[in-house]
N, C-alpha and C positions, 0 to 999 in steps of 0.2 A: 738939711738935705731936702731937695724938692720932692713933693708927693709923687708917688709912682716909680721912683727910682730906687726905693729901698731894697727890693729883691735883687736888682742888678748890682747894687753896691755890695750887698751881702755875698753874692756869688763871686764878685771880683775879690772881695776880702778873703774869702775862703780859698781862692785859687792863687792868691799872691804868695810867692815864695822868694826867699832870699837867704843866702848863706849867713848874712849878718843879722837877719831879722830875729826879733824876740818872738816867742810863741804868741800867736794871735788869739785873743779871746773875743769871741763874738757873742753878744747877748741877743736872743730871739724871744719875743713875747708870744703869749697864746694868740694874740690878735694877728701877729705875723704868720704864725702857723696856720691859723684858720684860713688865711688867704692863700697859703702855699699848698696845703695838702688837698689832694683830690679826694672827694668823699667816697668812701667804700663802706656801705652799710654792713652791719654784722650779719652773719649767715642766718641767724634766727629772727631777723627783723625785716619786715616788709610792710609797706603801706597798704598793699593789696591782699596779702595772703598771710594767714596764721593757721598753722596746722591744728586740726581738731575743733575749729571754731568757724561758724558761718559769718556772713557779712553783718549780721545783727548782733554778733557776740554769743550766740547760742552754741552749745556743744554739739558736734556732729561726729559720726563714725569716721575713722581715718580712711584714706583712699586705699591704703595697702591692707585690705581686710584679711588677706591670707598670709600676712607676715613676710612680704617680699624681702629678699635679702638685698641690702644696699650694696652697690658696687664701689670699689675703691678706685678713686680717680688717680690718674698718673700725676707726677710732679710737674709735667709739662705736656703741652700739645704741640705737635709739629705738622705743618701742612705746606704743600707746594703753592707758590704763587705763579700762576700762568696767565698770560694774556693772549688775545687773538689779534695780532697786529694788522691783519688784512680786513677784518670785519668790524673792528671796534667802533669806528666813527659812525657807520650806518646804524649799527645796533644801538649805540648810545642815544642817537637822535630818535630812533623808533621807540625805545623804552621811555624816553622823556615825554614824548607825545602820548604814549599809552598811559603813563601815570597821571597826566593831566586829564585825559578823557575818563579814566577810571574814577578819579575824584569827582569829576562833574557828574558822572553817571550815579555814583553813590549818593550824591545830593539830590538827584532827580531820577530815581530808578525806573520810572515808566517812560523815559524819553527814548522813543524808537530811533530817532536820528543819531543820538549819541551812541546807542547800542550798535547801530549799523556801522558807524565810523570806527568803533572799537573792534568790531569783527573784521573790518577791512585792514586795520593795523595788525591784527593777529594773523591774517592771511599773508600780509607782507612779511611778517616775521618768519612764517613758515617758508616763504620763498627764499628769504635771506639764509635761513638755516640749511636749505637744500643746495646752496651754491658750494662749489669745491673749497673756496677759501674759508667757508664757515667752519671747516674741520681743522684748520691750521691753528696751532697753539705754539707759544714760545714760553719756555720755562724761564722765569725771571729769577727765582730763588726760592729759598726755604724760610718760612716764618716759624719761630718757636715762641710760644707764650708760656711762661712759667706760672705756677700756682700763686706766686707772690706778686704777679702783675708785670714783671719785667718781660720785655719783648725783644727778640733778636731777629736780625735779618742775616741769613747765611753765617750765623754764629757771632755776628757783631752786634753789640748792644745798641738799641735805638734811643737810649737815654744816657745822660752823663752820670757816672757812678757817684760823684760828689753830691749832685742834686738829689739822687736817689737816697743817699745816706741822710741828707738833711731832711728830706721828706719823711723818712722812717723815724728819725728823732722827733720830728714834729708830731707824728702820730702818737708817740709815747707821751709827749707833753700834753697833748689834747685829751688823752685817755686818763691822765692823772687827775685826781680830785682837786678842785680849786681851793 
């Protein structure tokens, strides 16, 4: 099999069905899984933050000195996806220019010319926001993100269930000791 086509062949093999077909056995290696599974760090692991420890590894007092009660997160988050069809193009161009200028200004904070251009863009944004079409929105749909990472648009999954199951099985394979 040519390099780069392994995952495609695997998905094809998993989806192939036939009344006369024998049960299909597919072998997937740790190396296959490491290329397939999206990295999700453990909740208690971060390269930047460790509770109770400063950047040099010294113990520090916890941030919740008064024993704040942790909140229980829901199983899923749902939000509406809205767009502004009448103002989107102008706004996108303006925001693109603003990001470029802001980056240049961050590299050269004392540059008065860049600061003036950025202020002019902010004034233009305020003008655009004041137009009647700036207040128009079109509700496109509803996005739901489950705690396990699955995403739905108007109740329809945005990922293939078989690929999701394969990914979950790979997580188990990768978590097992070698």
